[in-house]
mmCIF file of the N, C-alpha and C atoms, coordinates in Angstrom:
data_MODEL
# 
_entry.id   MODEL 
# 
loop_
_atom_site.group_PDB 
_atom_site.id 
_atom_site.type_symbol 
_atom_site.label_atom_id 
_atom_site.label_alt_id 
_atom_site.label_comp_id 
_atom_site.label_asym_id 
_atom_site.label_entity_id 
_atom_site.label_seq_id 
_atom_site.pdbx_PDB_ins_code 
_atom_site.Cartn_x 
_atom_site.Cartn_y 
_atom_site.Cartn_z 
_atom_site.occupancy 
_atom_site.B_iso_or_equiv 
_atom_site.pdbx_formal_charge 
_atom_site.auth_seq_id 
_atom_site.auth_comp_id 
_atom_site.auth_asym_id 
_atom_site.auth_atom_id 
_atom_site.pdbx_PDB_model_num 
ATOM 1   N N  . MET A 1 1  ? 6.539   19.698 -11.989 1.00 0.00 ? 1  MET A N  1 
ATOM 2   C CA . MET A 1 1  ? 6.681   18.738 -10.903 1.00 0.00 ? 1  MET A CA 1 
ATOM 3   C C  . MET A 1 1  ? 5.337   18.520 -10.187 1.00 0.00 ? 1  MET A C  1 
ATOM 4   N N  . MET A 1 2  ? 4.577   19.609 -9.981  1.00 0.00 ? 2  MET A N  1 
ATOM 5   C CA . MET A 1 2  ? 3.291   19.485 -9.290  1.00 0.00 ? 2  MET A CA 1 
ATOM 6   C C  . MET A 1 2  ? 2.301   18.672 -10.127 1.00 0.00 ? 2  MET A C  1 
ATOM 7   N N  . ASP A 1 3  ? 2.375   18.824 -11.451 1.00 0.00 ? 3  ASP A N  1 
ATOM 8   C CA . ASP A 1 3  ? 1.480   18.046 -12.316 1.00 0.00 ? 3  ASP A CA 1 
ATOM 9   C C  . ASP A 1 3  ? 1.753   16.554 -12.185 1.00 0.00 ? 3  ASP A C  1 
ATOM 10  N N  . ILE A 1 4  ? 3.011   16.200 -12.089 1.00 0.00 ? 4  ILE A N  1 
ATOM 11  C CA . ILE A 1 4  ? 3.377   14.800 -11.942 1.00 0.00 ? 4  ILE A CA 1 
ATOM 12  C C  . ILE A 1 4  ? 2.848   14.260 -10.615 1.00 0.00 ? 4  ILE A C  1 
ATOM 13  N N  . LEU A 1 5  ? 2.974   15.051 -9.553  1.00 0.00 ? 5  LEU A N  1 
ATOM 14  C CA . LEU A 1 5  ? 2.470   14.624 -8.243  1.00 0.00 ? 5  LEU A CA 1 
ATOM 15  C C  . LEU A 1 5  ? 0.951   14.491 -8.245  1.00 0.00 ? 5  LEU A C  1 
ATOM 16  N N  . LYS A 1 6  ? 0.258   15.405 -8.911  1.00 0.00 ? 6  LYS A N  1 
ATOM 17  C CA . LYS A 1 6  ? -1.203  15.334 -8.996  1.00 0.00 ? 6  LYS A CA 1 
ATOM 18  C C  . LYS A 1 6  ? -1.645  14.080 -9.736  1.00 0.00 ? 6  LYS A C  1 
ATOM 19  N N  . VAL A 1 7  ? -0.986  13.794 -10.850 1.00 0.00 ? 7  VAL A N  1 
ATOM 20  C CA . VAL A 1 7  ? -1.330  12.598 -11.632 1.00 0.00 ? 7  VAL A CA 1 
ATOM 21  C C  . VAL A 1 7  ? -1.031  11.337 -10.819 1.00 0.00 ? 7  VAL A C  1 
ATOM 22  N N  . ALA A 1 8  ? 0.096   11.320 -10.143 1.00 0.00 ? 8  ALA A N  1 
ATOM 23  C CA . ALA A 1 8  ? 0.467   10.165 -9.329  1.00 0.00 ? 8  ALA A CA 1 
ATOM 24  C C  . ALA A 1 8  ? -0.547  9.953  -8.206  1.00 0.00 ? 8  ALA A C  1 
ATOM 25  N N  . PHE A 1 9  ? -0.973  11.045 -7.559  1.00 0.00 ? 9  PHE A N  1 
ATOM 26  C CA . PHE A 1 9  ? -1.956  10.933 -6.481  1.00 0.00 ? 9  PHE A CA 1 
ATOM 27  C C  . PHE A 1 9  ? -3.286  10.410 -7.014  1.00 0.00 ? 9  PHE A C  1 
ATOM 28  N N  . ARG A 1 10 ? -3.726  10.932 -8.159  1.00 0.00 ? 10 ARG A N  1 
ATOM 29  C CA . ARG A 1 10 ? -4.988  10.468 -8.746  1.00 0.00 ? 10 ARG A CA 1 
ATOM 30  C C  . ARG A 1 10 ? -4.927  8.989  -9.110  1.00 0.00 ? 10 ARG A C  1 
ATOM 31  N N  . GLU A 1 11 ? -3.816  8.561  -9.663  1.00 0.00 ? 11 GLU A N  1 
ATOM 32  C CA . GLU A 1 11 ? -3.663  7.152  -10.031 1.00 0.00 ? 11 GLU A CA 1 
ATOM 33  C C  . GLU A 1 11 ? -3.659  6.265  -8.789  1.00 0.00 ? 11 GLU A C  1 
ATOM 34  N N  . PHE A 1 12 ? -2.954  6.698  -7.749  1.00 0.00 ? 12 PHE A N  1 
ATOM 35  C CA . PHE A 1 12 ? -2.916  5.930  -6.506  1.00 0.00 ? 12 PHE A CA 1 
ATOM 36  C C  . PHE A 1 12 ? -4.302  5.855  -5.878  1.00 0.00 ? 12 PHE A C  1 
ATOM 37  N N  . PHE A 1 13 ? -5.002  6.988  -5.839  1.00 0.00 ? 13 PHE A N  1 
ATOM 38  C CA . PHE A 1 13 ? -6.360  7.047  -5.303  1.00 0.00 ? 13 PHE A CA 1 
ATOM 39  C C  . PHE A 1 13 ? -7.294  6.168  -6.132  1.00 0.00 ? 13 PHE A C  1 
ATOM 40  N N  . GLY A 1 14 ? -7.131  6.188  -7.449  1.00 0.00 ? 14 GLY A N  1 
ATOM 41  C CA . GLY A 1 14 ? -7.974  5.405  -8.347  1.00 0.00 ? 14 GLY A CA 1 
ATOM 42  C C  . GLY A 1 14 ? -7.789  3.909  -8.208  1.00 0.00 ? 14 GLY A C  1 
ATOM 43  N N  . MET A 1 15 ? -6.639  3.476  -7.698  1.00 0.00 ? 15 MET A N  1 
ATOM 44  C CA . MET A 1 15 ? -6.437  2.037  -7.492  1.00 0.00 ? 15 MET A CA 1 
ATOM 45  C C  . MET A 1 15 ? -7.383  1.492  -6.434  1.00 0.00 ? 15 MET A C  1 
ATOM 46  N N  . PHE A 1 16 ? -7.709  2.307  -5.462  1.00 0.00 ? 16 PHE A N  1 
ATOM 47  C CA . PHE A 1 16 ? -8.535  1.859  -4.345  1.00 0.00 ? 16 PHE A CA 1 
ATOM 48  C C  . PHE A 1 16 ? -9.976  2.334  -4.440  1.00 0.00 ? 16 PHE A C  1 
ATOM 49  N N  . ILE A 1 17 ? -10.173 3.520  -4.963  1.00 0.00 ? 17 ILE A N  1 
ATOM 50  C CA . ILE A 1 17 ? -11.514 4.102  -5.009  1.00 0.00 ? 17 ILE A CA 1 
ATOM 51  C C  . ILE A 1 17 ? -11.773 4.595  -6.421  1.00 0.00 ? 17 ILE A C  1 
ATOM 52  N N  . ASP A 1 18 ? -12.741 3.975  -7.079  1.00 0.00 ? 18 ASP A N  1 
ATOM 53  C CA . ASP A 1 18 ? -13.060 4.360  -8.451  1.00 0.00 ? 18 ASP A CA 1 
ATOM 54  C C  . ASP A 1 18 ? -13.992 5.568  -8.478  1.00 0.00 ? 18 ASP A C  1 
ATOM 55  N N  . ASP A 1 19 ? -14.916 5.629  -7.534  1.00 0.00 ? 19 ASP A N  1 
ATOM 56  C CA . ASP A 1 19 ? -15.895 6.712  -7.489  1.00 0.00 ? 19 ASP A CA 1 
ATOM 57  C C  . ASP A 1 19 ? -15.739 7.451  -6.166  1.00 0.00 ? 19 ASP A C  1 
ATOM 58  N N  . GLY A 1 20 ? -15.059 8.579  -6.207  1.00 0.00 ? 20 GLY A N  1 
ATOM 59  C CA . GLY A 1 20 ? -14.800 9.337  -4.990  1.00 0.00 ? 20 GLY A CA 1 
ATOM 60  C C  . GLY A 1 20 ? -16.057 9.863  -4.331  1.00 0.00 ? 20 GLY A C  1 
ATOM 61  N N  . ALA A 1 21 ? -17.044 10.270 -5.131  1.00 0.00 ? 21 ALA A N  1 
ATOM 62  C CA . ALA A 1 21 ? -18.294 10.784 -4.562  1.00 0.00 ? 21 ALA A CA 1 
ATOM 63  C C  . ALA A 1 21 ? -19.030 9.687  -3.796  1.00 0.00 ? 21 ALA A C  1 
ATOM 64  N N  . LEU A 1 22 ? -19.013 8.478  -4.333  1.00 0.00 ? 22 LEU A N  1 
ATOM 65  C CA . LEU A 1 22 ? -19.656 7.342  -3.661  1.00 0.00 ? 22 LEU A CA 1 
ATOM 66  C C  . LEU A 1 22 ? -18.971 7.064  -2.325  1.00 0.00 ? 22 LEU A C  1 
ATOM 67  N N  . ALA A 1 23 ? -17.655 7.045  -2.332  1.00 0.00 ? 23 ALA A N  1 
ATOM 68  C CA . ALA A 1 23 ? -16.912 6.777  -1.101  1.00 0.00 ? 23 ALA A CA 1 
ATOM 69  C C  . ALA A 1 23 ? -17.147 7.864  -0.060  1.00 0.00 ? 23 ALA A C  1 
ATOM 70  N N  . LEU A 1 24 ? -17.127 9.111  -0.492  1.00 0.00 ? 24 LEU A N  1 
ATOM 71  C CA . LEU A 1 24 ? -17.342 10.219 0.437   1.00 0.00 ? 24 LEU A CA 1 
ATOM 72  C C  . LEU A 1 24 ? -18.746 10.185 1.026   1.00 0.00 ? 24 LEU A C  1 
ATOM 73  N N  . ALA A 1 25 ? -19.736 9.919  0.200   1.00 0.00 ? 25 ALA A N  1 
ATOM 74  C CA . ALA A 1 25 ? -21.117 9.849  0.690   1.00 0.00 ? 25 ALA A CA 1 
ATOM 75  C C  . ALA A 1 25 ? -21.277 8.708  1.696   1.00 0.00 ? 25 ALA A C  1 
ATOM 76  N N  . ALA A 1 26 ? -20.656 7.574  1.422   1.00 0.00 ? 26 ALA A N  1 
ATOM 77  C CA . ALA A 1 26 ? -20.747 6.442  2.346   1.00 0.00 ? 26 ALA A CA 1 
ATOM 78  C C  . ALA A 1 26 ? -20.088 6.774  3.679   1.00 0.00 ? 26 ALA A C  1 
ATOM 79  N N  . LEU A 1 27 ? -18.938 7.422  3.635   1.00 0.00 ? 27 LEU A N  1 
ATOM 80  C CA . LEU A 1 27 ? -18.264 7.816  4.883   1.00 0.00 ? 27 LEU A CA 1 
ATOM 81  C C  . LEU A 1 27 ? -19.083 8.830  5.669   1.00 0.00 ? 27 LEU A C  1 
ATOM 82  N N  . LEU A 1 28 ? -19.688 9.782  4.973   1.00 0.00 ? 28 LEU A N  1 
ATOM 83  C CA . LEU A 1 28 ? -20.528 10.763 5.656   1.00 0.00 ? 28 LEU A CA 1 
ATOM 84  C C  . LEU A 1 28 ? -21.760 10.111 6.274   1.00 0.00 ? 28 LEU A C  1 
ATOM 85  N N  . LEU A 1 29 ? -22.345 9.151  5.573   1.00 0.00 ? 29 LEU A N  1 
ATOM 86  C CA . LEU A 1 29 ? -23.501 8.426  6.116   1.00 0.00 ? 29 LEU A CA 1 
ATOM 87  C C  . LEU A 1 29 ? -23.119 7.677  7.384   1.00 0.00 ? 29 LEU A C  1 
ATOM 88  N N  . ILE A 1 30 ? -22.004 6.979  7.340   1.00 0.00 ? 30 ILE A N  1 
ATOM 89  C CA . ILE A 1 30 ? -21.557 6.218  8.512   1.00 0.00 ? 30 ILE A CA 1 
ATOM 90  C C  . ILE A 1 30 ? -21.281 7.160  9.681   1.00 0.00 ? 30 ILE A C  1 
ATOM 91  N N  . ALA A 1 31 ? -20.637 8.291  9.401   1.00 0.00 ? 31 ALA A N  1 
ATOM 92  C CA . ALA A 1 31 ? -20.356 9.259  10.466  1.00 0.00 ? 31 ALA A CA 1 
ATOM 93  C C  . ALA A 1 31 ? -21.643 9.831  11.047  1.00 0.00 ? 31 ALA A C  1 
ATOM 94  N N  . ALA A 1 32 ? -22.602 10.162 10.183  1.00 0.00 ? 32 ALA A N  1 
ATOM 95  C CA . ALA A 1 32 ? -23.861 10.742 10.651  1.00 0.00 ? 32 ALA A CA 1 
ATOM 96  C C  . ALA A 1 32 ? -24.632 9.751  11.521  1.00 0.00 ? 32 ALA A C  1 
ATOM 97  N N  . VAL A 1 33 ? -24.700 8.512  11.084  1.00 0.00 ? 33 VAL A N  1 
ATOM 98  C CA . VAL A 1 33 ? -25.420 7.504  11.879  1.00 0.00 ? 33 VAL A CA 1 
ATOM 99  C C  . VAL A 1 33 ? -24.667 7.233  13.182  1.00 0.00 ? 33 VAL A C  1 
ATOM 100 N N  . GLY A 1 34 ? -23.349 7.245  13.134  1.00 0.00 ? 34 GLY A N  1 
ATOM 101 C CA . GLY A 1 34 ? -22.560 7.078  14.358  1.00 0.00 ? 34 GLY A CA 1 
ATOM 102 C C  . GLY A 1 34 ? -22.821 8.178  15.369  1.00 0.00 ? 34 GLY A C  1 
ATOM 103 N N  . VAL A 1 35 ? -22.912 9.411  14.886  1.00 0.00 ? 35 VAL A N  1 
ATOM 104 C CA . VAL A 1 35 ? -23.218 10.541 15.776  1.00 0.00 ? 35 VAL A CA 1 
ATOM 105 C C  . VAL A 1 35 ? -24.618 10.382 16.364  1.00 0.00 ? 35 VAL A C  1 
ATOM 106 N N  . LEU A 1 36 ? -25.569 9.968  15.531  1.00 0.00 ? 36 LEU A N  1 
ATOM 107 C CA . LEU A 1 36 ? -26.930 9.758  16.039  1.00 0.00 ? 36 LEU A CA 1 
ATOM 108 C C  . LEU A 1 36 ? -26.967 8.695  17.131  1.00 0.00 ? 36 LEU A C  1 
ATOM 109 N N  . VAL A 1 37 ? -26.251 7.623  16.931  1.00 0.00 ? 37 VAL A N  1 
ATOM 110 C CA . VAL A 1 37 ? -26.249 6.540  17.923  1.00 0.00 ? 37 VAL A CA 1 
ATOM 111 C C  . VAL A 1 37 ? -25.560 6.989  19.210  1.00 0.00 ? 37 VAL A C  1 
ATOM 112 N N  . LYS A 1 38 ? -24.434 7.679  19.068  1.00 0.00 ? 38 LYS A N  1 
ATOM 113 C CA . LYS A 1 38 ? -23.634 8.046  20.234  1.00 0.00 ? 38 LYS A CA 1 
ATOM 114 C C  . LYS A 1 38 ? -24.256 9.186  21.051  1.00 0.00 ? 38 LYS A C  1 
ATOM 115 N N  . PHE A 1 39 ? -24.712 10.228 20.364  1.00 0.00 ? 39 PHE A N  1 
ATOM 116 C CA . PHE A 1 39 ? -25.134 11.426 21.088  1.00 0.00 ? 39 PHE A CA 1 
ATOM 117 C C  . PHE A 1 39 ? -26.645 11.606 21.186  1.00 0.00 ? 39 PHE A C  1 
ATOM 118 N N  . VAL A 1 40 ? -27.399 11.095 20.223  1.00 0.00 ? 40 VAL A N  1 
ATOM 119 C CA . VAL A 1 40 ? -28.852 11.248 20.241  1.00 0.00 ? 40 VAL A CA 1 
ATOM 120 C C  . VAL A 1 40 ? -29.510 9.987  20.799  1.00 0.00 ? 40 VAL A C  1 
ATOM 121 N N  . HIS A 1 41 ? -28.725 8.937  20.972  1.00 0.00 ? 41 HIS A N  1 
ATOM 122 C CA . HIS A 1 41 ? -29.188 7.660  21.513  1.00 0.00 ? 41 HIS A CA 1 
ATOM 123 C C  . HIS A 1 41 ? -30.295 7.039  20.659  1.00 0.00 ? 41 HIS A C  1 
ATOM 124 N N  . VAL A 1 42 ? -30.041 7.009  19.347  1.00 0.00 ? 42 VAL A N  1 
ATOM 125 C CA . VAL A 1 42 ? -30.967 6.366  18.419  1.00 0.00 ? 42 VAL A CA 1 
ATOM 126 C C  . VAL A 1 42 ? -30.860 4.860  18.620  1.00 0.00 ? 42 VAL A C  1 
ATOM 127 N N  . ASP A 1 43 ? -31.989 4.188  18.563  1.00 0.00 ? 43 ASP A N  1 
ATOM 128 C CA . ASP A 1 43 ? -32.045 2.737  18.719  1.00 0.00 ? 43 ASP A CA 1 
ATOM 129 C C  . ASP A 1 43 ? -31.202 2.044  17.644  1.00 0.00 ? 43 ASP A C  1 
ATOM 130 N N  . ALA A 1 44 ? -30.588 0.929  17.992  1.00 0.00 ? 44 ALA A N  1 
ATOM 131 C CA . ALA A 1 44 ? -29.708 0.209  17.071  1.00 0.00 ? 44 ALA A CA 1 
ATOM 132 C C  . ALA A 1 44 ? -30.449 -0.263 15.823  1.00 0.00 ? 44 ALA A C  1 
ATOM 133 N N  . LEU A 1 45 ? -31.686 -0.706 15.979  1.00 0.00 ? 45 LEU A N  1 
ATOM 134 C CA . LEU A 1 45 ? -32.453 -1.168 14.828  1.00 0.00 ? 45 LEU A CA 1 
ATOM 135 C C  . LEU A 1 45 ? -32.752 -0.010 13.877  1.00 0.00 ? 45 LEU A C  1 
ATOM 136 N N  . LEU A 1 46 ? -33.082 1.143  14.415  1.00 0.00 ? 46 LEU A N  1 
ATOM 137 C CA . LEU A 1 46 ? -33.318 2.319  13.583  1.00 0.00 ? 46 LEU A CA 1 
ATOM 138 C C  . LEU A 1 46 ? -32.026 2.748  12.889  1.00 0.00 ? 46 LEU A C  1 
ATOM 139 N N  . ALA A 1 47 ? -30.904 2.689  13.592  1.00 0.00 ? 47 ALA A N  1 
ATOM 140 C CA . ALA A 1 47 ? -29.614 3.043  12.997  1.00 0.00 ? 47 ALA A CA 1 
ATOM 141 C C  . ALA A 1 47 ? -29.282 2.097  11.849  1.00 0.00 ? 47 ALA A C  1 
ATOM 142 N N  . ALA A 1 48 ? -29.544 0.820  12.035  1.00 0.00 ? 48 ALA A N  1 
ATOM 143 C CA . ALA A 1 48 ? -29.296 -0.155 10.968  1.00 0.00 ? 48 ALA A CA 1 
ATOM 144 C C  . ALA A 1 48 ? -30.178 0.127  9.760   1.00 0.00 ? 48 ALA A C  1 
ATOM 145 N N  . ALA A 1 49 ? -31.434 0.479  10.006  1.00 0.00 ? 49 ALA A N  1 
ATOM 146 C CA . ALA A 1 49 ? -32.343 0.798  8.911   1.00 0.00 ? 49 ALA A CA 1 
ATOM 147 C C  . ALA A 1 49 ? -31.890 2.060  8.182   1.00 0.00 ? 49 ALA A C  1 
ATOM 148 N N  . LEU A 1 50 ? -31.426 3.059  8.933   1.00 0.00 ? 50 LEU A N  1 
ATOM 149 C CA . LEU A 1 50 ? -30.904 4.281  8.309   1.00 0.00 ? 50 LEU A CA 1 
ATOM 150 C C  . LEU A 1 50 ? -29.688 3.983  7.439   1.00 0.00 ? 50 LEU A C  1 
ATOM 151 N N  . LEU A 1 51 ? -28.804 3.116  7.934   1.00 0.00 ? 51 LEU A N  1 
ATOM 152 C CA . LEU A 1 51 ? -27.640 2.739  7.133   1.00 0.00 ? 51 LEU A CA 1 
ATOM 153 C C  . LEU A 1 51 ? -28.052 2.011  5.861   1.00 0.00 ? 51 LEU A C  1 
ATOM 154 N N  . LEU A 1 52 ? -28.984 1.093  5.971   1.00 0.00 ? 52 LEU A N  1 
ATOM 155 C CA . LEU A 1 52 ? -29.435 0.332  4.808   1.00 0.00 ? 52 LEU A CA 1 
ATOM 156 C C  . LEU A 1 52 ? -30.072 1.253  3.770   1.00 0.00 ? 52 LEU A C  1 
ATOM 157 N N  . VAL A 1 53 ? -31.018 2.064  4.198   1.00 0.00 ? 53 VAL A N  1 
ATOM 158 C CA . VAL A 1 53 ? -31.713 2.956  3.270   1.00 0.00 ? 53 VAL A CA 1 
ATOM 159 C C  . VAL A 1 53 ? -30.731 3.987  2.692   1.00 0.00 ? 53 VAL A C  1 
ATOM 160 N N  . GLY A 1 54 ? -29.862 4.512  3.530   1.00 0.00 ? 54 GLY A N  1 
ATOM 161 C CA . GLY A 1 54 ? -28.867 5.476  3.062   1.00 0.00 ? 54 GLY A CA 1 
ATOM 162 C C  . GLY A 1 54 ? -27.934 4.877  2.022   1.00 0.00 ? 54 GLY A C  1 
ATOM 163 N N  . CYS A 1 55 ? -27.460 3.670  2.274   1.00 0.00 ? 55 CYS A N  1 
ATOM 164 C CA . CYS A 1 55 ? -26.578 3.010  1.300   1.00 0.00 ? 55 CYS A CA 1 
ATOM 165 C C  . CYS A 1 55 ? -27.300 2.748  -0.012  1.00 0.00 ? 55 CYS A C  1 
ATOM 166 N N  . LEU A 1 56 ? -28.537 2.324  0.056   1.00 0.00 ? 56 LEU A N  1 
ATOM 167 C CA . LEU A 1 56 ? -29.303 2.076  -1.169  1.00 0.00 ? 56 LEU A CA 1 
ATOM 168 C C  . LEU A 1 56 ? -29.507 3.371  -1.958  1.00 0.00 ? 56 LEU A C  1 
ATOM 169 N N  . LEU A 1 57 ? -29.792 4.467  -1.270  1.00 0.00 ? 57 LEU A N  1 
ATOM 170 C CA . LEU A 1 57 ? -29.950 5.752  -1.950  1.00 0.00 ? 57 LEU A CA 1 
ATOM 171 C C  . LEU A 1 57 ? -28.641 6.234  -2.576  1.00 0.00 ? 57 LEU A C  1 
ATOM 172 N N  . ILE A 1 58 ? -27.549 6.055  -1.856  1.00 0.00 ? 58 ILE A N  1 
ATOM 173 C CA . ILE A 1 58 ? -26.243 6.452  -2.371  1.00 0.00 ? 58 ILE A CA 1 
ATOM 174 C C  . ILE A 1 58 ? -25.889 5.629  -3.607  1.00 0.00 ? 58 ILE A C  1 
ATOM 175 N N  . LEU A 1 59 ? -26.134 4.328  -3.546  1.00 0.00 ? 59 LEU A N  1 
ATOM 176 C CA . LEU A 1 59 ? -25.851 3.467  -4.702  1.00 0.00 ? 59 LEU A CA 1 
ATOM 177 C C  . LEU A 1 59 ? -26.736 3.824  -5.893  1.00 0.00 ? 59 LEU A C  1 
ATOM 178 N N  . ALA A 1 60 ? -27.991 4.124  -5.640  1.00 0.00 ? 60 ALA A N  1 
ATOM 179 C CA . ALA A 1 60 ? -28.905 4.495  -6.728  1.00 0.00 ? 60 ALA A CA 1 
ATOM 180 C C  . ALA A 1 60 ? -28.450 5.799  -7.385  1.00 0.00 ? 60 ALA A C  1 
ATOM 181 N N  . GLU A 1 61 ? -28.038 6.761  -6.581  1.00 0.00 ? 61 GLU A N  1 
ATOM 182 C CA . GLU A 1 61 ? -27.563 8.025  -7.133  1.00 0.00 ? 61 GLU A CA 1 
ATOM 183 C C  . GLU A 1 61 ? -26.290 7.817  -7.944  1.00 0.00 ? 61 GLU A C  1 
ATOM 184 N N  . SER A 1 62 ? -25.392 6.976  -7.449  1.00 0.00 ? 62 SER A N  1 
ATOM 185 C CA . SER A 1 62 ? -24.153 6.698  -8.162  1.00 0.00 ? 62 SER A CA 1 
ATOM 186 C C  . SER A 1 62 ? -24.420 5.992  -9.486  1.00 0.00 ? 62 SER A C  1 
ATOM 187 N N  . LEU A 1 63 ? -25.350 5.066  -9.475  1.00 0.00 ? 63 LEU A N  1 
ATOM 188 C CA . LEU A 1 63 ? -25.729 4.365  -10.701 1.00 0.00 ? 63 LEU A CA 1 
ATOM 189 C C  . LEU A 1 63 ? -26.347 5.325  -11.710 1.00 0.00 ? 63 LEU A C  1 
ATOM 190 N N  . ALA A 1 64 ? -27.204 6.211  -11.248 1.00 0.00 ? 64 ALA A N  1 
ATOM 191 C CA . ALA A 1 64 ? -27.829 7.200  -12.141 1.00 0.00 ? 64 ALA A CA 1 
ATOM 192 C C  . ALA A 1 64 ? -26.776 8.134  -12.725 1.00 0.00 ? 64 ALA A C  1 
ATOM 193 N N  . ARG A 1 65 ? -25.817 8.547  -11.904 1.00 0.00 ? 65 ARG A N  1 
ATOM 194 C CA . ARG A 1 65 ? -24.753 9.432  -12.384 1.00 0.00 ? 65 ARG A CA 1 
ATOM 195 C C  . ARG A 1 65 ? -23.901 8.730  -13.437 1.00 0.00 ? 65 ARG A C  1 
ATOM 196 N N  . ALA A 1 66 ? -23.574 7.454  -13.209 1.00 0.00 ? 66 ALA A N  1 
ATOM 197 C CA . ALA A 1 66 ? -22.783 6.693  -14.173 1.00 0.00 ? 66 ALA A CA 1 
ATOM 198 C C  . ALA A 1 66 ? -23.549 6.491  -15.478 1.00 0.00 ? 66 ALA A C  1 
ATOM 199 N N  . ALA A 1 67 ? -24.849 6.255  -15.373 1.00 0.00 ? 67 ALA A N  1 
ATOM 200 C CA . ALA A 1 67 ? -25.670 6.070  -16.578 1.00 0.00 ? 67 ALA A CA 1 
ATOM 201 C C  . ALA A 1 67 ? -25.745 7.359  -17.384 1.00 0.00 ? 67 ALA A C  1 
ATOM 202 N N  . ARG A 1 68 ? -25.890 8.496  -16.698 1.00 0.00 ? 68 ARG A N  1 
ATOM 203 C CA . ARG A 1 68 ? -25.920 9.784  -17.399 1.00 0.00 ? 68 ARG A CA 1 
ATOM 204 C C  . ARG A 1 68 ? -24.620 10.030 -18.143 1.00 0.00 ? 68 ARG A C  1 
ATOM 205 N N  . LYS A 1 69 ? -23.490 9.726  -17.484 1.00 0.00 ? 69 LYS A N  1 
ATOM 206 C CA . LYS A 1 69 ? -22.188 9.913  -18.132 1.00 0.00 ? 69 LYS A CA 1 
ATOM 207 C C  . LYS A 1 69 ? -22.059 9.019  -19.361 1.00 0.00 ? 69 LYS A C  1 
ATOM 208 N N  . LYS A 1 70 ? -22.524 7.786  -19.242 1.00 0.00 ? 70 LYS A N  1 
ATOM 209 C CA . LYS A 1 70 ? -22.396 6.846  -20.343 1.00 0.00 ? 70 LYS A CA 1 
ATOM 210 C C  . LYS A 1 70 ? -23.249 7.289  -21.538 1.00 0.00 ? 70 LYS A C  1 
ATOM 211 N N  . PHE A 1 71 ? -24.463 7.739  -21.296 1.00 0.00 ? 71 PHE A N  1 
ATOM 212 C CA . PHE A 1 71 ? -25.341 8.144  -22.394 1.00 0.00 ? 71 PHE A CA 1 
ATOM 213 C C  . PHE A 1 71 ? -24.932 9.491  -22.986 1.00 0.00 ? 71 PHE A C  1 
ATOM 214 N N  . GLN A 1 72 ? -24.261 10.334 -22.207 1.00 0.00 ? 72 GLN A N  1 
ATOM 215 C CA . GLN A 1 72 ? -23.793 11.608 -22.736 1.00 0.00 ? 72 GLN A CA 1 
ATOM 216 C C  . GLN A 1 72 ? -22.625 11.421 -23.695 1.00 0.00 ? 72 GLN A C  1 
ATOM 217 N N  . ARG A 1 73 ? -21.874 10.350 -23.539 1.00 0.00 ? 73 ARG A N  1 
ATOM 218 C CA . ARG A 1 73 ? -20.728 10.085 -24.404 1.00 0.00 ? 73 ARG A CA 1 
ATOM 219 C C  . ARG A 1 73 ? -21.158 9.659  -25.795 1.00 0.00 ? 73 ARG A C  1 
ATOM 220 N N  . LYS A 1 74 ? -22.325 9.049  -25.920 1.00 0.00 ? 74 LYS A N  1 
ATOM 221 C CA . LYS A 1 74 ? -22.772 8.524  -27.225 1.00 0.00 ? 74 LYS A CA 1 
ATOM 222 C C  . LYS A 1 74 ? -23.247 9.597  -28.138 1.00 0.00 ? 74 LYS A C  1 
# 
C-alpha cells in the first residue's frame, strides 16, 4: 500500500514540477533574498540583481545536470 502511495505522490508531484532540485533551489533563493530585503535592508536594485544572477546560476546548474544525465545514458 505504501508503494502505491509513493508512486502516486511522485506522479502527482511530477505533473507540476519536473525538476525538484531546480524548484527547491529557486524557492531557497527567493527566501534568502526576501530575508535580506526584510531584515538586512538590502537595496531593491541589489535584491533584483541577486535574484537575476541566482536564477541564471540555478538554471545553468540544472542544464549541466541534465546534460550529464543525457550523455551518461549513451
